[in-house]
Gaussian input, Z-matrix of N, CA and C with variables (Angstrom, degrees):
# hf/3-21g

backbone

0 1
 N
 C     1     B1
 C     2     B2     1     A1
 N     3     B3     2     A2     1     D1
 C     4     B4     3     A3     2     D2
 C     5     B5     4     A4     3     D3
 N     6     B6     5     A5     4     D4
 C     7     B7     6     A6     5     D5
 C     8     B8     7     A7     6     D6
 N     9     B9     8     A8     7     D7
 C    10    B10     9     A9     8     D8
 C    11    B11    10    A10     9     D9
 N    12    B12    11    A11    10    D10
 C    13    B13    12    A12    11    D11
 C    14    B14    13    A13    12    D12
 N    15    B15    14    A14    13    D13
 C    16    B16    15    A15    14    D14
 C    17    B17    16    A16    15    D15
 N    18    B18    17    A17    16    D16
 C    19    B19    18    A18    17    D17
 C    20    B20    19    A19    18    D18
 N    21    B21    20    A20    19    D19
 C    22    B22    21    A21    20    D20
 C    23    B23    22    A22    21    D21
 N    24    B24    23    A23    22    D22
 C    25    B25    24    A24    23    D23
 C    26    B26    25    A25    24    D24
 N    27    B27    26    A26    25    D25
 C    28    B28    27    A27    26    D26
 C    29    B29    28    A28    27    D27
 N    30    B30    29    A29    28    D28
 C    31    B31    30    A30    29    D29
 C    32    B32    31    A31    30    D30
 N    33    B33    32    A32    31    D31
 C    34    B34    33    A33    32    D32
 C    35    B35    34    A34    33    D33
 N    36    B36    35    A35    34    D34
 C    37    B37    36    A36    35    D35
 C    38    B38    37    A37    36    D36
 N    39    B39    38    A38    37    D37
 C    40    B40    39    A39    38    D38
 C    41    B41    40    A40    39    D39
 N    42    B42    41    A41    40    D40
 C    43    B43    42    A42    41    D41
 C    44    B44    43    A43    42    D42
 N    45    B45    44    A44    43    D43
 C    46    B46    45    A45    44    D44
 C    47    B47    46    A46    45    D45
 N    48    B48    47    A47    46    D46
 C    49    B49    48    A48    47    D47
 C    50    B50    49    A49    48    D48
 N    51    B51    50    A50    49    D49
 C    52    B52    51    A51    50    D50
 C    53    B53    52    A52    51    D51
 N    54    B54    53    A53    52    D52
 C    55    B55    54    A54    53    D53
 C    56    B56    55    A55    54    D54
 N    57    B57    56    A56    55    D55
 C    58    B58    57    A57    56    D56
 C    59    B59    58    A58    57    D57
 N    60    B60    59    A59    58    D58
 C    61    B61    60    A60    59    D59
 C    62    B62    61    A61    60    D60
 N    63    B63    62    A62    61    D61
 C    64    B64    63    A63    62    D62
 C    65    B65    64    A64    63    D63
 N    66    B66    65    A65    64    D64
 C    67    B67    66    A66    65    D65
 C    68    B68    67    A67    66    D66
 N    69    B69    68    A68    67    D67
 C    70    B70    69    A69    68    D68
 C    71    B71    70    A70    69    D69
 N    72    B72    71    A71    70    D70
 C    73    B73    72    A72    71    D71
 C    74    B74    73    A73    72    D72
 N    75    B75    74    A74    73    D73
 C    76    B76    75    A75    74    D74
 C    77    B77    76    A76    75    D75
 N    78    B78    77    A77    76    D76
 C    79    B79    78    A78    77    D77
 C    80    B80    79    A79    78    D78
 N    81    B81    80    A80    79    D79
 C    82    B82    81    A81    80    D80
 C    83    B83    82    A82    81    D81
 N    84    B84    83    A83    82    D82
 C    85    B85    84    A84    83    D83
 C    86    B86    85    A85    84    D84
 N    87    B87    86    A86    85    D85
 C    88    B88    87    A87    86    D86
 C    89    B89    88    A88    87    D87
 N    90    B90    89    A89    88    D88
 C    91    B91    90    A90    89    D89
 C    92    B92    91    A91    90    D90
 N    93    B93    92    A92    91    D91
 C    94    B94    93    A93    92    D92
 C    95    B95    94    A94    93    D93
 N    96    B96    95    A95    94    D94
 C    97    B97    96    A96    95    D95
 C    98    B98    97    A97    96    D96
 N    99    B99    98    A98    97    D97
 C   100   B100    99    A99    98    D98
 C   101   B101   100   A100    99    D99
 N   102   B102   101   A101   100   D100
 C   103   B103   102   A102   101   D101
 C   104   B104   103   A103   102   D102
 N   105   B105   104   A104   103   D103
 C   106   B106   105   A105   104   D104
 C   107   B107   106   A106   105   D105
 N   108   B108   107   A107   106   D106
 C   109   B109   108   A108   107   D107
 C   110   B110   109   A109   108   D108
 N   111   B111   110   A110   109   D109
 C   112   B112   111   A111   110   D110
 C   113   B113   112   A112   111   D111
 N   114   B114   113   A113   112   D112
 C   115   B115   114   A114   113   D113
 C   116   B116   115   A115   114   D114
 N   117   B117   116   A116   115   D115
 C   118   B118   117   A117   116   D116
 C   119   B119   118   A118   117   D117
 N   120   B120   119   A119   118   D118
 C   121   B121   120   A120   119   D119
 C   122   B122   121   A121   120   D120
 N   123   B123   122   A122   121   D121
 C   124   B124   123   A123   122   D122
 C   125   B125   124   A124   123   D123
 N   126   B126   125   A125   124   D124
 C   127   B127   126   A126   125   D125
 C   128   B128   127   A127   126   D126
 N   129   B129   128   A128   127   D127
 C   130   B130   129   A129   128   D128
 C   131   B131   130   A130   129   D129
 N   132   B132   131   A131   130   D130
 C   133   B133   132   A132   131   D131
 C   134   B134   133   A133   132   D132
 N   135   B135   134   A134   133   D133
 C   136   B136   135   A135   134   D134
 C   137   B137   136   A136   135   D135
 N   138   B138   137   A137   136   D136
 C   139   B139   138   A138   137   D137
 C   140   B140   139   A139   138   D138
 N   141   B141   140   A140   139   D139
 C   142   B142   141   A141   140   D140
 C   143   B143   142   A142   141   D141
 N   144   B144   143   A143   142   D142
 C   145   B145   144   A144   143   D143
 C   146   B146   145   A145   144   D144
 N   147   B147   146   A146   145   D145
 C   148   B148   147   A147   146   D146
 C   149   B149   148   A148   147   D147
 N   150   B150   149   A149   148   D148
 C   151   B151   150   A150   149   D149
 C   152   B152   151   A151   150   D150
 N   153   B153   152   A152   151   D151
 C   154   B154   153   A153   152   D152
 C   155   B155   154   A154   153   D153
 N   156   B156   155   A155   154   D154
 C   157   B157   156   A156   155   D155
 C   158   B158   157   A157   156   D156
 N   159   B159   158   A158   157   D157
 C   160   B160   159   A159   158   D158
 C   161   B161   160   A160   159   D159
 N   162   B162   161   A161   160   D160
 C   163   B163   162   A162   161   D161
 C   164   B164   163   A163   162   D162
 N   165   B165   164   A164   163   D163
 C   166   B166   165   A165   164   D164
 C   167   B167   166   A166   165   D165
 N   168   B168   167   A167   166   D166
 C   169   B169   168   A168   167   D167
 C   170   B170   169   A169   168   D168
 N   171   B171   170   A170   169   D169
 C   172   B172   171   A171   170   D170
 C   173   B173   172   A172   171   D171
 N   174   B174   173   A173   172   D172
 C   175   B175   174   A174   173   D173
 C   176   B176   175   A175   174   D174
 N   177   B177   176   A176   175   D175
 C   178   B178   177   A177   176   D176
 C   179   B179   178   A178   177   D177
 N   180   B180   179   A179   178   D178
 C   181   B181   180   A180   179   D179
 C   182   B182   181   A181   180   D180
 N   183   B183   182   A182   181   D181
 C   184   B184   183   A183   182   D182
 C   185   B185   184   A184   183   D183
 N   186   B186   185   A185   184   D184
 C   187   B187   186   A186   185   D185
 C   188   B188   187   A187   186   D186
 N   189   B189   188   A188   187   D187
 C   190   B190   189   A189   188   D188
 C   191   B191   190   A190   189   D189
 N   192   B192   191   A191   190   D190
 C   193   B193   192   A192   191   D191
 C   194   B194   193   A193   192   D192
 N   195   B195   194   A194   193   D193
 C   196   B196   195   A195   194   D194
 C   197   B197   196   A196   195   D195
 N   198   B198   197   A197   196   D196
 C   199   B199   198   A198   197   D197
 C   200   B200   199   A199   198   D198
 N   201   B201   200   A200   199   D199
 C   202   B202   201   A201   200   D200
 C   203   B203   202   A202   201   D201
 N   204   B204   203   A203   202   D202
 C   205   B205   204   A204   203   D203
 C   206   B206   205   A205   204   D204
 N   207   B207   206   A206   205   D205
 C   208   B208   207   A207   206   D206
 C   209   B209   208   A208   207   D207
 N   210   B210   209   A209   208   D208
 C   211   B211   210   A210   209   D209
 C   212   B212   211   A211   210   D210
 N   213   B213   212   A212   211   D211
 C   214   B214   213   A213   212   D212
 C   215   B215   214   A214   213   D213
 N   216   B216   215   A215   214   D214
 C   217   B217   216   A216   215   D215
 C   218   B218   217   A217   216   D216
 N   219   B219   218   A218   217   D217
 C   220   B220   219   A219   218   D218
 C   221   B221   220   A220   219   D219
 N   222   B222   221   A221   220   D220
 C   223   B223   222   A222   221   D221
 C   224   B224   223   A223   222   D222
 N   225   B225   224   A224   223   D223
 C   226   B226   225   A225   224   D224
 C   227   B227   226   A226   225   D225
 N   228   B228   227   A227   226   D226
 C   229   B229   228   A228   227   D227
 C   230   B230   229   A229   228   D228
 N   231   B231   230   A230   229   D229
 C   232   B232   231   A231   230   D230
 C   233   B233   232   A232   231   D231
 N   234   B234   233   A233   232   D232
 C   235   B235   234   A234   233   D233
 C   236   B236   235   A235   234   D234
 N   237   B237   236   A236   235   D235
 C   238   B238   237   A237   236   D236
 C   239   B239   238   A238   237   D237
 N   240   B240   239   A239   238   D238
 C   241   B241   240   A240   239   D239
 C   242   B242   241   A241   240   D240
 N   243   B243   242   A242   241   D241
 C   244   B244   243   A243   242   D242
 C   245   B245   244   A244   243   D243
 N   246   B246   245   A245   244   D244
 C   247   B247   246   A246   245   D245
 C   248   B248   247   A247   246   D246
 N   249   B249   248   A248   247   D247
 C   250   B250   249   A249   248   D248
 C   251   B251   250   A250   249   D249
 N   252   B252   251   A251   250   D250
 C   253   B253   252   A252   251   D251
 C   254   B254   253   A253   252   D252
 N   255   B255   254   A254   253   D253
 C   256   B256   255   A255   254   D254
 C   257   B257   256   A256   255   D255
 N   258   B258   257   A257   256   D256
 C   259   B259   258   A258   257   D257
 C   260   B260   259   A259   258   D258
 N   261   B261   260   A260   259   D259
 C   262   B262   261   A261   260   D260
 C   263   B263   262   A262   261   D261
 N   264   B264   263   A263   262   D262
 C   265   B265   264   A264   263   D263
 C   266   B266   265   A265   264   D264
 N   267   B267   266   A266   265   D265
 C   268   B268   267   A267   266   D266
 C   269   B269   268   A268   267   D267
 N   270   B270   269   A269   268   D268
 C   271   B271   270   A270   269   D269
 C   272   B272   271   A271   270   D270
 N   273   B273   272   A272   271   D271
 C   274   B274   273   A273   272   D272
 C   275   B275   274   A274   273   D273
 N   276   B276   275   A275   274   D274
 C   277   B277   276   A276   275   D275
 C   278   B278   277   A277   276   D276
 N   279   B279   278   A278   277   D277
 C   280   B280   279   A279   278   D278
 C   281   B281   280   A280   279   D279
 N   282   B282   281   A281   280   D280
 C   283   B283   282   A282   281   D281
 C   284   B284   283   A283   282   D282
 N   285   B285   284   A284   283   D283
 C   286   B286   285   A285   284   D284
 C   287   B287   286   A286   285   D285
 N   288   B288   287   A287   286   D286
 C   289   B289   288   A288   287   D287
 C   290   B290   289   A289   288   D288
 N   291   B291   290   A290   289   D289
 C   292   B292   291   A291   290   D290
 C   293   B293   292   A292   291   D291
 N   294   B294   293   A293   292   D292
 C   295   B295   294   A294   293   D293
 C   296   B296   295   A295   294   D294
 N   297   B297   296   A296   295   D295
 C   298   B298   297   A297   296   D296
 C   299   B299   298   A298   297   D297
 N   300   B300   299   A299   298   D298
 C   301   B301   300   A300   299   D299
 C   302   B302   301   A301   300   D300
 N   303   B303   302   A302   301   D301
 C   304   B304   303   A303   302   D302
 C   305   B305   304   A304   303   D303
 N   306   B306   305   A305   304   D304
 C   307   B307   306   A306   305   D305
 C   308   B308   307   A307   306   D306

   B1=1.4520
   B2=1.5259
   B3=1.3429
   B4=1.4553
   B5=1.5266
   B6=1.3273
   B7=1.4582
   B8=1.5219
   B9=1.3284
   B10=1.4646
   B11=1.5155
   B12=1.3206
   B13=1.4519
   B14=1.5210
   B15=1.3223
   B16=1.4510
   B17=1.5288
   B18=1.3264
   B19=1.4590
   B20=1.5249
   B21=1.3113
   B22=1.4543
   B23=1.5222
   B24=1.3202
   B25=1.4607
   B26=1.5230
   B27=1.2902
   B28=1.4570
   B29=1.5245
   B30=1.3268
   B31=1.4617
   B32=1.5272
   B33=1.3241
   B34=1.4603
   B35=1.5208
   B36=1.3058
   B37=1.4598
   B38=1.5203
   B39=1.3336
   B40=1.4577
   B41=1.5252
   B42=1.3208
   B43=1.4586
   B44=1.5335
   B45=1.3149
   B46=1.4555
   B47=1.5286
   B48=1.3238
   B49=1.4624
   B50=1.5179
   B51=1.3187
   B52=1.4546
   B53=1.5254
   B54=1.3059
   B55=1.4628
   B56=1.5233
   B57=1.3149
   B58=1.4524
   B59=1.5120
   B60=1.3113
   B61=1.4529
   B62=1.5200
   B63=1.3230
   B64=1.4570
   B65=1.5176
   B66=1.3087
   B67=1.4550
   B68=1.5092
   B69=1.3135
   B70=1.4522
   B71=1.5169
   B72=1.3233
   B73=1.4530
   B74=1.5219
   B75=1.3195
   B76=1.4555
   B77=1.5217
   B78=1.3301
   B79=1.4577
   B80=1.5230
   B81=1.3206
   B82=1.4517
   B83=1.5134
   B84=1.3065
   B85=1.4620
   B86=1.5271
   B87=1.3171
   B88=1.4639
   B89=1.5239
   B90=1.3158
   B91=1.4540
   B92=1.5107
   B93=1.3086
   B94=1.4649
   B95=1.5166
   B96=1.3205
   B97=1.4677
   B98=1.5235
   B99=1.3085
   B100=1.4619
   B101=1.5240
   B102=1.3171
   B103=1.4608
   B104=1.5324
   B105=1.3217
   B106=1.4642
   B107=1.5264
   B108=1.3297
   B109=1.4556
   B110=1.5317
   B111=1.3119
   B112=1.4627
   B113=1.5259
   B114=1.3325
   B115=1.4621
   B116=1.5205
   B117=1.3338
   B118=1.4592
   B119=1.5298
   B120=1.3031
   B121=1.4641
   B122=1.5224
   B123=1.3054
   B124=1.4630
   B125=1.5268
   B126=1.3308
   B127=1.4675
   B128=1.5331
   B129=1.3048
   B130=1.4644
   B131=1.5293
   B132=1.3107
   B133=1.4703
   B134=1.5287
   B135=1.3111
   B136=1.4764
   B137=1.5297
   B138=1.3083
   B139=1.4652
   B140=1.5272
   B141=1.3257
   B142=1.4657
   B143=1.5285
   B144=1.3069
   B145=1.4594
   B146=1.5213
   B147=1.3364
   B148=1.4567
   B149=1.5251
   B150=1.3174
   B151=1.4683
   B152=1.5334
   B153=1.3143
   B154=1.4590
   B155=1.5241
   B156=1.3184
   B157=1.4609
   B158=1.5355
   B159=1.3462
   B160=1.4699
   B161=1.5278
   B162=1.3239
   B163=1.4641
   B164=1.5252
   B165=1.3278
   B166=1.4646
   B167=1.5252
   B168=1.3249
   B169=1.4604
   B170=1.5256
   B171=1.3295
   B172=1.4670
   B173=1.5291
   B174=1.3163
   B175=1.4698
   B176=1.5249
   B177=1.2995
   B178=1.4620
   B179=1.5294
   B180=1.3236
   B181=1.4728
   B182=1.5352
   B183=1.3266
   B184=1.4644
   B185=1.5316
   B186=1.3238
   B187=1.4682
   B188=1.5260
   B189=1.3278
   B190=1.4636
   B191=1.5279
   B192=1.3252
   B193=1.4660
   B194=1.5237
   B195=1.3288
   B196=1.4707
   B197=1.5256
   B198=1.3110
   B199=1.4595
   B200=1.5307
   B201=1.3224
   B202=1.4607
   B203=1.5296
   B204=1.3360
   B205=1.4627
   B206=1.5266
   B207=1.3231
   B208=1.4589
   B209=1.5317
   B210=1.3340
   B211=1.4713
   B212=1.5308
   B213=1.3198
   B214=1.4591
   B215=1.5274
   B216=1.3276
   B217=1.4648
   B218=1.5225
   B219=1.3258
   B220=1.4718
   B221=1.5230
   B222=1.3189
   B223=1.4600
   B224=1.5330
   B225=1.3275
   B226=1.4670
   B227=1.5251
   B228=1.3322
   B229=1.4712
   B230=1.5263
   B231=1.3386
   B232=1.4650
   B233=1.5269
   B234=1.3293
   B235=1.4633
   B236=1.5276
   B237=1.3429
   B238=1.4619
   B239=1.5354
   B240=1.3303
   B241=1.4687
   B242=1.5261
   B243=1.3222
   B244=1.4661
   B245=1.5237
   B246=1.3292
   B247=1.4631
   B248=1.5310
   B249=1.3174
   B250=1.4662
   B251=1.5243
   B252=1.3347
   B253=1.4683
   B254=1.5248
   B255=1.3308
   B256=1.4601
   B257=1.5261
   B258=1.3251
   B259=1.4618
   B260=1.5270
   B261=1.3275
   B262=1.4684
   B263=1.5278
   B264=1.3323
   B265=1.4742
   B266=1.5275
   B267=1.3256
   B268=1.4676
   B269=1.5212
   B270=1.3224
   B271=1.4627
   B272=1.5239
   B273=1.3342
   B274=1.4607
   B275=1.5275
   B276=1.3206
   B277=1.4673
   B278=1.5201
   B279=1.3267
   B280=1.4652
   B281=1.5282
   B282=1.3282
   B283=1.4615
   B284=1.5197
   B285=1.3249
   B286=1.4760
   B287=1.5218
   B288=1.3356
   B289=1.4667
   B290=1.5265
   B291=1.3094
   B292=1.4596
   B293=1.5281
   B294=1.3327
   B295=1.4658
   B296=1.5299
   B297=1.3220
   B298=1.4726
   B299=1.5363
   B300=1.3171
   B301=1.4691
   B302=1.5236
   B303=1.3244
   B304=1.4658
   B305=1.5200
   B306=1.3045
   B307=1.4741
   B308=1.5029
   A1=110.59
   A2=115.20
   A3=120.21
   A4=110.72
   A5=116.54
   A6=121.30
   A7=111.74
   A8=117.21
   A9=120.68
   A10=110.86
   A11=116.86
   A12=120.97
   A13=110.53
   A14=115.43
   A15=120.19
   A16=111.18
   A17=117.56
   A18=121.25
   A19=111.13
   A20=117.15
   A21=120.73
   A22=110.07
   A23=116.73
   A24=120.25
   A25=111.22
   A26=116.63
   A27=121.51
   A28=111.27
   A29=117.10
   A30=120.90
   A31=112.71
   A32=118.25
   A33=119.55
   A34=113.60
   A35=117.75
   A36=120.70
   A37=110.19
   A38=117.50
   A39=119.56
   A40=111.00
   A41=116.45
   A42=122.41
   A43=112.01
   A44=118.29
   A45=121.81
   A46=110.88
   A47=117.01
   A48=121.44
   A49=111.55
   A50=117.85
   A51=121.43
   A52=113.03
   A53=118.46
   A54=121.20
   A55=110.83
   A56=115.50
   A57=120.19
   A58=107.57
   A59=117.62
   A60=122.47
   A61=109.42
   A62=115.85
   A63=121.63
   A64=109.29
   A65=117.07
   A66=121.08
   A67=111.25
   A68=114.94
   A69=121.90
   A70=112.29
   A71=114.34
   A72=121.44
   A73=109.13
   A74=116.87
   A75=123.08
   A76=112.42
   A77=117.63
   A78=120.20
   A79=111.24
   A80=115.13
   A81=121.13
   A82=110.73
   A83=116.21
   A84=121.00
   A85=112.60
   A86=118.21
   A87=120.63
   A88=112.58
   A89=117.56
   A90=121.01
   A91=111.31
   A92=114.88
   A93=119.44
   A94=109.71
   A95=116.54
   A96=119.85
   A97=112.84
   A98=115.04
   A99=121.07
   A100=107.32
   A101=116.10
   A102=118.73
   A103=109.12
   A104=115.96
   A105=120.33
   A106=110.30
   A107=115.51
   A108=121.62
   A109=109.36
   A110=116.31
   A111=121.25
   A112=110.49
   A113=115.47
   A114=120.01
   A115=109.15
   A116=116.87
   A117=118.88
   A118=111.96
   A119=114.59
   A120=121.15
   A121=108.26
   A122=115.35
   A123=120.93
   A124=109.60
   A125=116.86
   A126=118.54
   A127=110.66
   A128=115.92
   A129=119.57
   A130=109.15
   A131=113.76
   A132=119.79
   A133=109.01
   A134=116.06
   A135=118.77
   A136=111.18
   A137=114.98
   A138=120.72
   A139=110.24
   A140=114.84
   A141=120.19
   A142=109.17
   A143=115.29
   A144=121.64
   A145=107.94
   A146=115.51
   A147=119.96
   A148=113.07
   A149=116.30
   A150=118.25
   A151=109.24
   A152=114.10
   A153=119.69
   A154=110.13
   A155=117.03
   A156=121.08
   A157=110.33
   A158=117.00
   A159=120.71
   A160=111.12
   A161=116.87
   A162=120.89
   A163=110.09
   A164=116.47
   A165=120.96
   A166=111.49
   A167=116.18
   A168=120.89
   A169=110.46
   A170=116.27
   A171=120.08
   A172=110.57
   A173=116.72
   A174=120.51
   A175=111.12
   A176=116.99
   A177=121.38
   A178=110.84
   A179=116.11
   A180=120.50
   A181=110.78
   A182=117.15
   A183=121.68
   A184=109.77
   A185=117.46
   A186=120.54
   A187=110.85
   A188=116.23
   A189=120.90
   A190=110.63
   A191=116.79
   A192=121.37
   A193=110.57
   A194=116.95
   A195=120.57
   A196=111.13
   A197=117.12
   A198=121.31
   A199=110.70
   A200=116.46
   A201=121.02
   A202=111.06
   A203=116.68
   A204=120.68
   A205=110.56
   A206=117.95
   A207=121.18
   A208=110.90
   A209=116.88
   A210=120.50
   A211=110.44
   A212=116.46
   A213=121.39
   A214=110.71
   A215=116.60
   A216=120.97
   A217=110.26
   A218=117.70
   A219=120.97
   A220=111.00
   A221=116.49
   A222=121.42
   A223=110.58
   A224=117.34
   A225=121.75
   A226=110.27
   A227=117.59
   A228=120.45
   A229=110.98
   A230=117.33
   A231=120.31
   A232=110.39
   A233=117.03
   A234=121.17
   A235=111.12
   A236=116.74
   A237=119.18
   A238=111.61
   A239=117.63
   A240=119.92
   A241=110.31
   A242=116.24
   A243=120.51
   A244=111.02
   A245=116.85
   A246=120.53
   A247=110.28
   A248=117.18
   A249=120.31
   A250=111.10
   A251=117.82
   A252=120.70
   A253=110.45
   A254=116.45
   A255=120.41
   A256=111.19
   A257=117.08
   A258=120.98
   A259=109.69
   A260=116.59
   A261=120.55
   A262=110.74
   A263=116.84
   A264=120.21
   A265=111.31
   A266=115.79
   A267=120.52
   A268=110.06
   A269=117.43
   A270=120.60
   A271=111.09
   A272=116.45
   A273=120.12
   A274=111.01
   A275=117.84
   A276=121.18
   A277=111.36
   A278=117.34
   A279=119.99
   A280=109.89
   A281=117.25
   A282=120.33
   A283=110.88
   A284=117.43
   A285=120.71
   A286=110.45
   A287=116.51
   A288=120.05
   A289=110.83
   A290=117.18
   A291=121.17
   A292=110.11
   A293=115.84
   A294=119.65
   A295=111.51
   A296=115.69
   A297=120.26
   A298=110.94
   A299=115.52
   A300=119.51
   A301=111.31
   A302=117.80
   A303=121.01
   A304=113.24
   A305=118.04
   A306=120.17
   A307=112.54
   D1=-46.86
   D2=-179.97
   D3=-62.36
   D4=-42.78
   D5=179.21
   D6=-64.37
   D7=-38.35
   D8=179.27
   D9=-64.98
   D10=-42.80
   D11=178.77
   D12=-64.53
   D13=-42.55
   D14=178.89
   D15=-61.95
   D16=-44.23
   D17=178.97
   D18=-64.73
   D19=-38.05
   D20=177.25
   D21=-62.46
   D22=-46.55
   D23=177.82
   D24=-61.83
   D25=-40.05
   D26=-179.99
   D27=-62.73
   D28=-38.63
   D29=-178.39
   D30=-71.00
   D31=-32.98
   D32=-175.82
   D33=-89.85
   D34=-9.75
   D35=-179.35
   D36=-89.52
   D37=149.92
   D38=178.12
   D39=-66.08
   D40=155.29
   D41=-175.88
   D42=-76.19
   D43=-41.57
   D44=-172.34
   D45=-81.65
   D46=109.19
   D47=179.52
   D48=-100.92
   D49=-2.76
   D50=-176.92
   D51=-91.98
   D52=-4.51
   D53=-177.75
   D54=-69.30
   D55=141.29
   D56=175.64
   D57=-108.99
   D58=131.47
   D59=-175.93
   D60=-93.52
   D61=121.06
   D62=176.35
   D63=-98.14
   D64=154.56
   D65=175.89
   D66=117.85
   D67=173.85
   D68=-177.61
   D69=-72.91
   D70=176.10
   D71=-179.36
   D72=-144.04
   D73=151.42
   D74=175.65
   D75=-105.25
   D76=-4.76
   D77=-174.56
   D78=-63.51
   D79=137.18
   D80=179.07
   D81=-135.83
   D82=-178.54
   D83=-177.44
   D84=-75.54
   D85=-26.29
   D86=-174.90
   D87=-106.43
   D88=32.58
   D89=179.16
   D90=97.63
   D91=-176.99
   D92=-176.65
   D93=-80.45
   D94=125.71
   D95=-175.24
   D96=-82.10
   D97=156.64
   D98=169.48
   D99=-79.17
   D100=163.95
   D101=177.65
   D102=-69.44
   D103=158.40
   D104=178.00
   D105=-119.49
   D106=31.87
   D107=-179.43
   D108=-81.68
   D109=137.81
   D110=-179.84
   D111=-93.50
   D112=112.93
   D113=179.31
   D114=-78.39
   D115=126.74
   D116=-178.55
   D117=-72.71
   D118=157.18
   D119=178.46
   D120=-97.51
   D121=124.71
   D122=-178.08
   D123=-67.80
   D124=132.22
   D125=179.72
   D126=-68.90
   D127=145.47
   D128=179.17
   D129=-88.36
   D130=133.39
   D131=-179.03
   D132=-81.34
   D133=128.62
   D134=178.05
   D135=-63.64
   D136=155.11
   D137=178.36
   D138=-61.34
   D139=-39.91
   D140=177.21
   D141=-150.96
   D142=158.15
   D143=176.60
   D144=-106.67
   D145=130.62
   D146=-177.35
   D147=-106.57
   D148=-6.25
   D149=-179.82
   D150=-156.65
   D151=164.33
   D152=176.59
   D153=-64.78
   D154=-33.98
   D155=178.89
   D156=-60.32
   D157=-42.49
   D158=178.61
   D159=-64.39
   D160=-39.29
   D161=177.76
   D162=-64.75
   D163=-47.60
   D164=-179.85
   D165=-63.20
   D166=-39.72
   D167=-179.92
   D168=-64.68
   D169=-44.32
   D170=179.00
   D171=-64.47
   D172=-44.06
   D173=178.78
   D174=-60.50
   D175=-37.74
   D176=177.50
   D177=-65.37
   D178=-41.98
   D179=177.42
   D180=-62.56
   D181=-40.43
   D182=179.48
   D183=-65.66
   D184=-43.90
   D185=178.18
   D186=-61.25
   D187=-42.60
   D188=178.43
   D189=-63.71
   D190=-42.71
   D191=177.93
   D192=-61.28
   D193=-46.37
   D194=-179.23
   D195=-60.78
   D196=-38.98
   D197=177.82
   D198=-65.17
   D199=-45.93
   D200=178.88
   D201=-65.39
   D202=-34.77
   D203=178.93
   D204=-65.21
   D205=-40.78
   D206=177.39
   D207=-63.22
   D208=-40.19
   D209=176.57
   D210=-63.59
   D211=-41.38
   D212=179.22
   D213=-62.80
   D214=-46.76
   D215=179.64
   D216=-61.42
   D217=-42.74
   D218=178.12
   D219=-62.16
   D220=-40.41
   D221=179.28
   D222=-63.75
   D223=-44.77
   D224=179.11
   D225=-65.03
   D226=-40.69
   D227=178.21
   D228=-62.44
   D229=-41.59
   D230=178.25
   D231=-64.48
   D232=-42.49
   D233=178.33
   D234=-59.32
   D235=-47.02
   D236=-178.08
   D237=-70.57
   D238=-34.77
   D239=174.48
   D240=-61.17
   D241=-45.12
   D242=178.44
   D243=-63.14
   D244=-40.11
   D245=178.93
   D246=-62.47
   D247=-42.40
   D248=177.93
   D249=-64.88
   D250=-37.54
   D251=175.11
   D252=-61.29
   D253=-41.73
   D254=179.89
   D255=-63.57
   D256=-40.51
   D257=177.69
   D258=-60.30
   D259=-44.10
   D260=179.15
   D261=-62.88
   D262=-41.68
   D263=179.19
   D264=-62.24
   D265=-42.80
   D266=-179.74
   D267=-64.03
   D268=-45.68
   D269=178.35
   D270=-62.20
   D271=-38.59
   D272=178.72
   D273=-62.76
   D274=-44.63
   D275=179.26
   D276=-65.38
   D277=-39.01
   D278=177.55
   D279=-63.83
   D280=-41.01
   D281=178.49
   D282=-65.66
   D283=-38.43
   D284=176.70
   D285=-60.49
   D286=-39.91
   D287=179.09
   D288=-65.81
   D289=-41.00
   D290=178.26
   D291=-64.77
   D292=-45.24
   D293=178.93
   D294=-60.46
   D295=-40.70
   D296=178.70
   D297=-63.04
   D298=-39.72
   D299=-179.59
   D300=-69.23
   D301=-25.23
   D302=179.38
   D303=-75.01
   D304=-16.79
   D305=-176.17
   D306=-94.43

């Protein structure tokens, strides 16, 4: 039974245990955290514009939203990159444990 479990673990783990994972990490002491990225609120388009000031004001809100949206997307990309690094680190440690048990 023990040998079967060990062989199963060996088959599902990656072969290369010597790889070093570069990049950030999200791992913390209290479990895996959620992202802390602030999603921007899309400005509401008025039914009609009655002045140039209203048009300029709305355009300014849209530009601000687009800028905040790019920051949000970058934040989410960094979070997911870090999460993928953490997955690789965990798999690497599991493979190291399997390799150690084989010796």
